[in-house]
C-alpha angles and dihedrals in degrees: 000000000000121000107283125220115211133175124233107183105307093336126099111221121196112214109208117211113247120249088251091053091049093050091045093052090053091047093050092052100095093201100056110090132155154111138288121212113178124175129186107009107050127264091298100149100045093048089068089058093046093050099046094061135242093062096137090080092051109036117069093169140349121197145161119201097196098158108084095219091049091047090052090049090055103038104016128250126287121238092230092046093236126129106191096070139115090244090057092049092050091050090052093049095047093045094051094045090050091051095051091048090050096046101041118054122217089225090065096036106033096154101043122121103210121210142174121206117192143166136181111197143169113204125202116304125238092256089052090227094122115044094201138244141196152176121256128184151154130212110195152149128236092190126031095237100043131094119264124272122213135205116184126177139173121222136193120202119228099183118095099216123079094215092053090048090053092052091048090051091052093052091047090051093054091047091051095050092045092048092046091059103032106027103034091112090065110040093179091059090042088059093052092047090058086079096053107137089003133099126221087236088067102049143017124204108199103166134031133168130186123198140162136067095304090054100040091121096044116112106208091206088063089049088054089053089054090055090059094038091053093047093245090128138001097231142011131190139203133184136233090274089062095246123130114251131198108253093215091055098050098037098046111128092338129144102239131207113183130194120191122201148127092249089198083171115350108245142193088266092059092050093044089053090047096049097043096044091047090053092053093042095052090050090061119104116269093016111127111197092211090055096046125108125195116206127194105207126201115187122218090244088059090056095056122105117186089345095308131088111256103216094189090054090049091052091050092056093042093052093054096047091047091050088058090056096251133148111233130206124194110200143176092218115120096173122060094226089064090056090053091047090052094051090046089064088069108028142030093190125108121303133196136183120208113202146148127256094260091056092052091049089052091053088061093052110110095208091077092061105045091109090062118086089219093043120203093345091059090049093049091048088057093042099049104023087109128047094281122153134195117223105207123210113202129236137200121243124217090276094054094254114146110237121206137152092293099059107022117121125230127178111293090244090056098049097096092044090051092048090052093057094038095053092043090062097252094125117056121186119226099227101173106073141127106257091204088064090063088074092060118098122178092218090057091048089051091052091050091051092048095046095044096245118158127233102054095106096078090053091067133071118269112288097012096099090053091052091050091051096042093051099032091237126180092017094304110170117183090203090067091055092045088054092051092051091049090056 
């Protein structure tokens, strides 16, 4: 019951298998056999397999350990005392796989592909203050004698009714199991098929990780990019080690300093801005250095090349930022106030935005806020309603004059609004900077790399030029530079 492609006139229509058809196809595969362990939202996934028929050949066990003490007795307790966590989900998956391997011998079941599906979920509370979230995953084999593969994802519910959230979770679970077995050879399609018979207004997937032999070549950072590209979430994050991280976990109650840029490539200017703004930010009242997180943000629009996202280009930038020990966020936020709103979902601590003069001038451009009923005033209310500050890095104009908050020019209609925020201490100039760095522009560095011109190395942070050369990033071709030297 594969997805069918039919023609209607000149249009190609993709017919998606129903949830019942997906569950039935799994049930009718005599080799797929495993367990379901669902905590927190009912046994919503396994019931689809029970109802569709033929489930006795698929379901070895279905369980829900709702009581916390009982759950701890089965899976062990967590150090932080929480249950809706990735660590809990992994324990559940590993425990259930171990049990099925212990209880079913390979001599008796030589052709079985064992699996364990699990979720640990908190649905919306009675007061409807917390919409609910959860971890969902599958640990499974595609061949009897191979190691296990794993797909783990974090979801956030958008619906405001617990019963609807349960139904949504059940559909997602079927889609995940079906995709794991029949779409594993194309992880990008597998991601899209997770939303079969679901709407993005029902569910957000903000983290996903693939591992195991079938996903040995999968870069989970690229999978994160697909989540944003497909509109499954507004932002994803990954750490210096290159692994995806749950935004809620890393942002929770943190002081946040964010820098937006193309970082194509990351330059001395970016790092100067980062270091100097962080110094000012951590000197603010109520800012604990140990509880401060710096985020390098790349917007989706900054990843586009000729209208499409250049994944190789994305990977080049990501590699360099990670090598510098930075946390990276890929977002779908064009306006700065949306970034602040996003962070505000997870923290009420201090926030700062480090940016260049051109970016601040753009913030005061009315054209970006025409879609808001309150226009630019509504946007600025959202941007500065909390004690947020902008740390402004200067620039040089065409005459070599250094431009900062005192002499920058905004549209005449915006002058008074700008003065209001400036004189209320919302815009802070970065005064300690290397003036030579103001002559560095990433787009010029990129041209020099592409054209084989010498001299770009010193414009980049220590070690970055070597990484670009060693990995031939951003179109670097050593033959071009050899040619230049020969001339």
